[in-house]
C-alpha positions as CSV (number, residue, x, y, z in Angstrom):
1,X,-10.1,7.8,-10.5
2,X,-13.5,9.6,-10.2
3,X,-15.2,6.2,-9.7
4,X,-12.9,5.5,-6.8
5,X,-13.6,9.0,-5.2
6,X,-17.3,8.4,-5.5
7,X,-17.0,5.3,-3.3
8,X,-16.0,7.3,-0.2
9,X,-17.7,10.0,1.9
10,X,-16.3,13.5,2.2
11,X,-14.1,14.0,5.3
12,X,-16.7,15.7,7.6
13,X,-19.3,13.0,6.9
14,X,-17.1,10.1,8.2
15,X,-17.2,8.4,11.6
16,X,-13.5,9.0,11.9
17,X,-14.0,12.7,11.8
18,X,-16.8,12.8,14.3
19,X,-15.1,10.4,16.7
20,X,-12.0,12.6,16.7
21,X,-14.1,15.7,17.3
22,X,-15.9,14.0,20.1
23,X,-12.7,12.7,21.7
24,X,-11.0,16.1,21.5
25,X,-14.0,17.8,22.8
26,X,-14.3,15.4,25.7
27,X,-10.7,15.9,26.6
28,X,-11.0,19.7,26.3
29,X,-14.2,19.8,28.5
30,X,-12.6,17.4,31.0
31,X,-9.7,19.8,31.3
32,X,-11.8,22.9,31.8
33,X,-14.6,21.5,34.0
34,X,-12.4,19.3,36.2
35,X,-14.2,16.0,35.6
36,X,-11.1,14.5,37.1
37,X,-10.2,12.1,34.4
38,X,-6.8,10.7,35.2
39,X,-3.9,10.7,32.7
40,X,-4.3,7.1,31.9
41,X,-8.0,7.7,30.9
42,X,-7.0,10.6,28.6
43,X,-4.3,8.4,27.0
44,X,-6.7,5.5,26.6
45,X,-9.2,7.8,24.8
46,X,-6.5,9.2,22.5
47,X,-5.0,5.8,21.7
48,X,-8.3,4.2,21.0
49,X,-9.3,7.1,18.7
50,X,-6.0,6.8,16.9
51,X,-6.4,3.0,16.6
52,X,-9.9,3.4,15.1
53,X,-8.8,6.1,12.6
54,X,-5.7,4.2,11.6
55,X,-7.6,1.0,11.1
56,X,-10.3,2.7,9.0
57,X,-7.6,4.4,6.9
58,X,-5.8,1.2,6.3
59,X,-9.0,-0.6,5.2
60,X,-10.0,2.3,2.9
61,X,-6.5,2.2,1.4
62,X,-7.0,-1.5,0.7
63,X,-10.3,-0.8,-0.9
64,X,-8.7,1.9,-3.2
65,X,-6.1,-0.7,-4.2
66,X,-8.7,-3.3,-5.0
67,X,-10.8,-0.8,-7.0
68,X,-7.8,0.5,-9.0
69,X,-6.9,-3.1,-9.9
70,X,-10.4,-3.7,-11.3
71,X,-10.0,-0.7,-13.7
């Protein structure tokens, strides 16, 4: 199992983490500064972020399955 864990970056080093931080920060800044992003824009940001993170998680799960079969 250690060999599988070595294949992946720690959570804070991943693009999923930083994209989520960036998206959340953008939404927070938009709400406090009044950049006037409409609800549809906020929803689009959140959904696209979720889609990216879910897709990457799915692919990483498949990679873990493939690596565990090789052992």
